C-alpha atoms as one frame of an Amber mdcrd trajectory, in Angstrom:
protein
   0.000   0.000   0.000   2.976   2.316  -0.328   2.205   3.019  -4.001   0.261
   6.038  -5.295  -3.341   5.429  -6.280  -6.190   3.516  -4.718  -6.210  -0.097
  -3.679  -9.655  -1.633  -4.082 -10.263  -4.340  -1.482 -13.340  -6.572  -1.257
 -14.496  -6.130   2.333 -15.934  -9.603   2.980 -12.895 -11.570   1.783 -10.050
  -9.043   1.916  -9.158  -9.888  -1.690  -7.370  -7.073  -3.530  -9.399  -6.348
  -6.659  -7.237  -3.528  -8.051  -4.106  -1.651  -7.040  -2.636   1.683  -8.117
  -6.154   2.528  -9.346  -6.425   6.168 -10.450  -9.706   8.076 -10.637  -9.543
   9.854 -13.981 -12.816  11.804 -13.731 -13.946  12.632 -10.191 -17.478  13.973
  -9.771 -17.403  17.610 -10.993 -18.735  19.135  -7.766 -15.854  17.505  -5.810
 -13.134  19.249  -7.809 -11.880  21.597  -5.129  -8.820  21.132  -2.954  -6.391
  18.430  -3.973  -7.036  15.890  -6.693  -6.631  13.196  -4.051  -9.474  14.594
  -1.927 -11.738  14.821  -4.997 -10.941  11.193  -5.900 -11.516   9.950  -2.337
 -14.838  11.735  -2.045 -15.903  10.414  -5.465 -14.967   6.818  -4.685 -16.745
   6.958  -1.334 -20.046   7.642  -3.114 -20.157   4.024  -4.300 -22.877   2.301
  -2.253 -21.411   0.396   0.690 -17.876   1.679   0.203 -15.517   3.164   2.745
 -12.435   5.069   1.605  -9.411   5.240   3.902  -6.761   7.789   2.943  -3.260
   7.252   4.294  -1.345  10.443   3.532   2.371  10.749   3.028   2.421  12.975
   6.142   1.114  10.088   8.255  -2.464  11.274   8.681  -5.292   8.754   8.215
  -8.780   9.909   7.132 -12.016   8.105   6.322 -14.587   9.136   3.709 -18.142
   7.808   3.315 -21.081   8.843   1.123 -19.013  11.476  -0.689 -17.882  13.298
   2.460 -15.199  13.316   5.115 -16.253  10.982   7.923 -13.477  10.626  10.514
  -9.797  11.372  11.123  -7.909   8.586  12.909  -4.662  10.498  13.339  -3.274
  13.811  12.179   0.046  14.738  10.650   2.879  12.742  12.120   5.911  14.182
  10.381   9.216  13.913  12.194  10.553  17.273  13.363  13.047  18.966  11.084
  16.537  18.168  12.429  17.605  21.732  11.687  15.053  23.083  14.169  16.025
  20.907  17.133  17.854  22.518  20.014  20.827  20.403  21.024
């Protein structure tokens, strides 16, 4: 799951149905903010789906029914070594 794009997983069996899946045309009214947010919101509109976004900054967010649903953790970037007082 460390590759860009979506991984489509069948919830009942855990079988991976697609990986590195890219949403080429998100719903038009979701095209604000990043392209990733528009894609996540679009994919979460599929009946019965849950979209989990694991960001490069370490944050984990859930989307359902075309909207943000829950944040499991926020940004977890390591502090910049140049800013540490030694």
